[in-house]
BADRENVEX-518889 format. One record per residue (C-alpha): x, z, y; residue in one letter. Coordinates in steps of 0.001 Angstrom, whole numbers, padded with zeros to 6 digits, always signed. Example, Ala and Ser with C-alpha at 12.3 -4.5 7.8 and 13.67 -1.06 7.14 Angstrom:
! residues 2
+012300+007800-004500a;+013670+007140-001060s;
END
This chain:
! residues 94
+017913+078755+031806m;+018693+074996+031305k;+016069+072372+031420n;+014473+072178+027728p;+014909+068418+027747y;+018618+068797+028525d;+018903+070616+025188i;+016464+068583+023084i;+017709+065007+022644v;+014892+063655+020458r;+012732+064545+017402q;+014104+063208+014057l;+011301+061405+012104i;+012567+060726+008598t;+011045+061072+005165e;+012513+064426+004610k;+011505+065690+007974s;+007989+064555+007623t;+007806+066533+004345n;+008915+069598+006155l;+006138+069253+008612v;+003772+070382+005947e;+005577+073643+005759k;+005561+074109+009645g;+009150+073025+010243k;+010181+070331+012692y;+013541+068698+013068t;+015218+067818+016441f;+018460+066473+017498e;+020050+068716+020047v;+023078+068683+022258k;+026518+069581+020931q;+027454+073194+021838g;+023936+074660+021978t;+023066+077772+020033n;+019922+078880+018178k;+018701+081049+021167v;+018815+078060+023545e;+017101+075782+021099v;+014277+078380+020550k;+013677+078916+024291k;+013808+075066+024875a;+011239+074281+022105v;+008897+077082+023244e;+009188+075985+026878a;+008732+072310+026108a;+005937+072422+023642f;+004233+075749+024409n;+004467+077053+020861v;+005878+080250+018981k;+009153+079655+017246v;+009893+081955+014322v;+013199+080627+013091d;+015882+078105+013930v;+018365+076506+011563n;+021258+074454+012962i;+023133+071751+010965i;+026226+069875+012190n;+026388+066427+010618v;+029973+065028+010732r;+030803+061563+011960k;+030573+058861+009192k;+032983+055920+008718a;+031057+052589+008550r;+032156+049035+008219r;+030648+045672+009289v;+032661+042971+007772g;+036290+043443+008755r;+035468+045773+011553f;+035465+049483+011021s;+034234+052320+013135g;+032379+055639+013005f;+028764+056760+013346r;+028695+059585+015876p;+028386+063237+014856a;+025073+064849+015626v;+023718+068498+015681r;+020308+068925+014142k;+017986+071905+014536a;+015111+072751+012133i;+012560+074785+013867v;+009990+076860+011964t;+006743+077523+013979l;+004537+080435+013663a;+001583+080241+011232e;-001237+078021+012485g;+000751+076233+015240q;+001554+072556+014946t;+003172+069647+016907l;+001848+066174+016814d;+004851+064433+015341v;+004138+060962+016497f;+003117+061632+020061e;+006372+063490+021098i;
END
C-alpha cells in the first residue's frame, strides 16, 4: 500500500465542509488518479478511524483574470469521507 500521506494532500476547511462535520463527514483534497478504496485505506491508516463511505468529486480548472493577465486555477480532486457513528476527527489540529 502507498503511504497515506502520499494520497491525502490536505484537509479542506470551508464553510460547507465545517457544516458537514456535524454529520460525520470530512472533506480532503486527494491526489489525482486515486480511487475510493485507496482513499478509504489512507484515511483509516492516517487517523485510526473507521470509514463507512467515500464520495469523490473532480473539480475542473477555473479561468481567472488579474488585470490583463489570464490564467487558470488548478483542477483538484476532493474526497468526502463519512466516518462510523461516534467517531470524530479534530478538524483544526490535522
